[in-house]
KOLTORDO-916166 format. One record per residue (C-alpha): x, y, z; residue number from 0. Coordinates in steps of 0.001 Angstrom, whole numbers, plus 500000, padded with zeros to 6 digits. Layout:
// KOLTORDO-916166
      x      y      z  nr
      X      Y      Z NUM
...
//
This chain:
// KOLTORDO-916166
      x      y      z  nr
 487316 497665 524378   0
 486703 494451 522414   1
 485628 492437 525445   2
 482158 492084 526917   3
 481322 495153 528948   4
 478275 496475 530681   5
 476054 498982 528923   6
 476967 501675 531437   7
 480688 501198 530797   8
 480070 501186 527031   9
 478183 504467 527296  10
 481139 506024 529105  11
 483497 504684 526452  12
 481207 506064 523764  13
 481267 509579 525206  14
 485050 509479 525572  15
 485686 508214 522035  16
 483164 510633 520559  17
 484878 513583 522235  18
 488385 512498 521209  19
 487312 511846 517629  20
 485565 515210 517334  21
 488698 516981 518587  22
 490850 514990 516145  23
 488602 515939 513220  24
 488873 519606 514116  25
 492641 519328 514480  26
 493222 517661 511114  27
 490849 520042 509325  28
 492640 523066 510719  29
 496045 521650 509825  30
 495389 520522 506263  31
 492995 523214 505094  32
 494862 525385 502545  33
 497938 523177 503019  34
 500356 523512 500064  35
 500906 519739 500008  36
 497216 518795 500168  37
 497119 517078 496712  38
 500069 514861 497648  39
 498564 514151 501080  40
 495227 513130 499555  41
 497046 510887 497071  42
 498860 509079 499880  43
 495771 508762 502060  44
 493601 507397 499264  45
 496186 504710 498661  46
 496331 503929 502367  47
 492536 503820 502700  48
 492217 501481 499704  49
 494937 499241 501107  50
 493273 499145 504542  51
 489867 498267 503071  52
 491367 495447 501014  53
 493338 494187 504031  54
 490150 493855 506086  55
 488836 491508 503385  56
 492048 489455 503470  57
 493874 491022 500502  58
 497261 492430 501514  59
 499019 494827 499153  60
 501733 497404 499537  61
 500396 500952 498943  62
 503373 501712 496702  63
 502557 498714 494526  64
 498996 499995 494261  65
 500313 503450 493307  66
 502420 501932 490533  67
 499423 499983 489237  68
 497273 503125 489216  69
 499946 505056 487306  70
 500144 502309 484683  71
 503709 501333 485595  72
 504981 497779 485330  73
 505743 496390 488744  74
 508197 493775 489919  75
 506290 490457 490085  76
 505814 488945 493516  77
 506139 485307 494465  78
 508002 482371 493028  79
 505054 480388 491663  80
 501719 480894 489946  81
 499728 480736 493191  82
 501661 483534 494889  83
 501573 485725 491813  84
 497864 485089 491434  85
 497334 486133 495050  86
 499170 489415 494416  87
 497014 490047 491340  88
 493851 489378 493367  89
 495042 491762 496083  90
 495761 494478 493518  91
 492325 493964 491969  92
 490598 494203 495359  93
 492513 497351 496323  94
 491832 498932 492938  95
 488107 498227 493337  96
 488146 499978 496720  97
 490082 502888 495203  98
 487478 503251 492473  99
 484686 503411 495053 100
 486514 506076 497058 101
 487875 508257 494240 102
 486287 507619 490830 103
 482992 505721 491128 104
 481020 504874 488014 105
 477333 505658 487553 106
 476037 502536 489304 107
 478409 503106 492201 108
 477358 506751 492476 109
 473725 505668 492811 110
 474656 503297 495644 111
 476666 506068 497319 112
 473683 508429 497142 113
 471549 505780 498813 114
 474113 505471 501610 115
 474193 509262 501964 116
 470459 509158 502597 117
 471032 506804 505525 118
 473746 509077 506876 119
 471536 512160 506663 120
 468635 510398 508371 121
 470693 509134 511311 122
 472590 512415 511689 123
 469412 514405 512332 124
 469058 513067 515860 125
 472629 512076 516778 126
 474864 514570 514990 127
 477261 513971 512100 128
 479833 511819 513932 129
 477627 509597 516057 130
 475017 509540 513303 131
 477618 508290 510828 132
 478566 505440 513163 133
 474955 504381 513797 134
 474113 504678 510093 135
 477087 502516 509100 136
 476094 499822 511602 137
 472463 499865 510475 138
 473541 499829 506814 139
 475648 496700 507221 140
 473047 495088 509488 141
 470517 495526 506675 142
 472735 493461 504386 143
 474298 496206 502262 144
 477921 496233 501120 145
 480437 498335 503020 146
 482046 500031 499998 147
 479153 502438 499207 148
 478987 503623 502822 149
 482749 504150 502966 150
 482607 506369 499890 151
 479547 508144 501290 152
 481423 508960 504503 153
 483957 511046 502550 154
 481124 513146 501130 155
 479318 513207 504478 156
 482275 514807 506273 157
 482267 517634 503738 158
 478496 518114 503620 159
 478348 518510 507377 160
 481390 520864 507391 161
 483438 518520 509565 162
 486108 518565 506860 163
 486685 520955 503982 164
 488524 518485 501735 165
 487874 514868 500650 166
 490102 513104 503168 167
 489228 509359 503221 168
 488530 508748 506921 169
 486403 505602 506848 170
 487248 503512 509936 171
 488304 500456 507933 172
 489711 498550 510926 173
 486315 498532 512626 174
 485498 495499 510457 175
 488423 493251 511375 176
 487611 489682 512339 177
 487784 490119 516139 178
 485871 493413 516279 179
 482597 493378 518272 180
 479287 493813 516512 181
 476903 494807 519270 182
 476026 498484 518697 183
 477007 499442 522258 184
 480538 498116 521585 185
 480988 498558 517843 186
 480105 502269 517682 187
 482856 503267 520192 188
 485202 500952 518270 189
 484380 502693 514982 190
 484955 506136 516481 191
 488264 504968 517913 192
 489321 503680 514470 193
 488560 507099 512981 194
 490735 508701 515664 195
 493578 506277 514898 196
 493325 507042 511186 197
 493624 510773 511872 198
 496734 510164 513984 199
 498273 508131 511155 200
 497475 510902 508658 201
 499251 513425 510884 202
 502333 511213 511129 203
 502558 510717 507360 204
 501994 514436 506805 205
 504893 515302 509094 206
 507173 512936 507159 207
 506141 514506 503853 208
 506681 518010 505230 209
 510178 517081 506398 210
 511058 515811 502937 211
 509674 518975 501345 212
 511510 521354 503685 213
 514748 519395 503335 214
 514548 519624 499549 215
 513969 523369 499686 216
 516861 523925 502076 217
 519249 521776 500053 218
 518345 523289 496683 219
 521137 525834 497232 220
 521448 529585 496807 221
 519548 530804 493782 222
 519279 533936 491744 223
 516235 536142 492177 224
 514807 534844 488886 225
 515353 531168 489737 226
 512384 528804 489754 227
 514079 526128 491862 228
 511838 526623 494906 229
 508755 526564 492697 230
 509940 523309 491150 231
 510301 521772 494621 232
 506818 522997 495551 233
 505306 521447 492428 234
 507134 518173 493074 235
 505751 518143 496606 236
 502210 518988 495538 237
 502089 516392 492752 238
 502903 512833 493846 239
 504445 512006 490461 240
 505269 514514 487744 241
 506977 514498 484364 242
 509135 517195 482823 243
 506339 518031 480383 244
 503814 518586 483161 245
 506343 520626 485137 246
 507072 522878 482167 247
 503335 523446 481647 248
 502738 524281 485312 249
 505578 526817 485590 250
 505668 528113 482024 251
 509190 526797 481468 252
 510677 525289 478375 253
 510976 521516 478372 254
 514768 521801 478341 255
 514767 524084 481407 256
 512460 521694 483264 257
 514832 518806 482547 258
 517801 520878 483721 259
 516124 521490 487091 260
 515078 517859 487466 261
 518472 516453 486507 262
 520214 518786 488947 263
 517931 517844 491830 264
 518300 514176 490881 265
 522096 514379 491011 266
 521890 516177 494379 267
 519739 513369 495804 268
 516741 515618 496497 269
 514323 513747 494238 270
 514038 510280 492705 271
 513166 509042 489233 272
 510751 506150 489678 273
 510369 504696 486181 274
 513958 503550 485345 275
 513415 504882 481818 276
 514814 507418 479389 277
 511314 508173 478039 278
 508171 508923 480046 279
 510209 509643 483133 280
 508314 510389 486335 281
 509916 512207 489260 282
 508974 512558 492928 283
 510398 513671 496249 284
 512631 511314 498238 285
 509628 510458 500414 286
 508267 508375 497517 287
 511507 506447 496974 288
 509886 503075 497888 289
 507848 503431 494702 290
 511047 503133 492649 291
 511779 499729 494190 292
 508335 498470 493157 293
 508536 499523 489503 294
 510147 496987 487190 295
 512921 498330 484950 296
 512346 497867 481200 297
 514065 494969 479494 298
 517180 496190 477742 299
 519489 494243 475378 300
 522791 493074 476735 301
 525749 495208 475626 302
 527490 493728 472592 303
 524663 491336 471773 304
 523043 491392 468337 305
 519313 491517 467673 306
 517267 488340 467713 307
 517637 485026 469490 308
 521239 483839 469969 309
 522451 480849 467981 310
 522388 477436 469540 311
 526168 477163 469394 312
 526544 480533 471143 313
 524058 479680 473876 314
 525891 476429 474641 315
 529308 478032 474932 316
 530698 477861 478408 317
 532005 480964 480056 318
 535745 481012 480843 319
 536491 480508 484528 320
 537167 483576 486571 321
 540839 483975 487389 322
 540068 485179 490899 323
 538098 482063 491803 324
 539920 479834 494270 325
 539883 476406 492565 326
 540820 473650 494986 327
 541395 469978 494098 328
 538487 467712 494839 329
 539150 465435 497782 330
 538637 461700 497195 331
 535366 460265 498402 332
 535643 458496 501755 333
 535574 454676 501708 334
 533831 452542 504305 335
 534239 448903 505298 336
 531646 446525 503799 337
 528622 445885 505972 338
 528339 442401 507499 339
 524751 441116 507192 340
 525351 437671 508834 341
 523892 438663 512209 342
 520841 440165 510506 343
 520287 436979 508484 344
 520554 434804 511625 345
 518009 437009 513394 346
 515607 436726 510461 347
 515977 432899 510375 348
 515307 432693 514112 349
 512195 434866 513776 350
 510873 432681 510950 351
 511368 429479 512999 352
 509499 430967 515942 353
 506642 432033 513686 354
 506381 428568 512087 355
 506457 426901 515506 356
 503512 428886 516856 357
 501512 429133 513637 358
 498322 427069 513798 359
 498009 424383 511088 360
//
């Protein structure tokens, strides 16, 4: 669909993509409305949408790294030099800026979003909410406006027009890749197709999260009638990251009881602890285990080492060799016969005589 096509063929593609996208919107709204895991799903999808928007602009970042940055966790540095680490910082900054537009815009950003909503409302009067959103987005960018306000406005537009009943970030980010067409007859079907692909990806990630949730509930074991284990699993699934303090507040448990549940599920392998700490510990379902690999463990002193910088004499001490290391004697270096340069010298003398013979005086 990215090649040059006739207007008639583009119109047929437009009708097909519009129908498929409308069906996909209805399907995802019916599935996620009143879903018990909706907060966790929205958390994941906002990360994915921010990552996709930054990737279109050339800034690649892992969504788990972005999640760690948003939670204020220290991440494992990327790259082996200053340039690579600077690139990762730029990517995180770009993704965070997109996340702010989509989730928590400031006052100036809200004014720009309201302006974009006006364009969406105007174009939707004649074409409907889906096709009107596509034409409004194209006209908005064609007029020289930034894409971020319109992306954030789309989330509000889906809810205002009752296409969705929750703020799911479906924004068609891949419609702005480098090789995407820009003629309206080709770009509008492309944008609708990108929305359809995003909905399919949301459904796949939702199924994976549901499997992790159901597995944790099944493996939590037989409980007494007064047990809160299932409720703890439900809270862990609903909240992407949660501490024992937050869990105790949500369920009305004591802090000690909340830690008992979390430690038991952690030992059973049902949940993960993502912060590598003994204080300010955050827990999540196994589905968020990649986040643990991103977070950098705190620096801890070596066992047996005293406080402060080690003495110079101690730092220069050599470690005793390991007894299990196979130490073999070093073989003598190979010796070669001396090189004879006589033939090379004769060739150089002959070349010099020839040059002098033919050199003009």
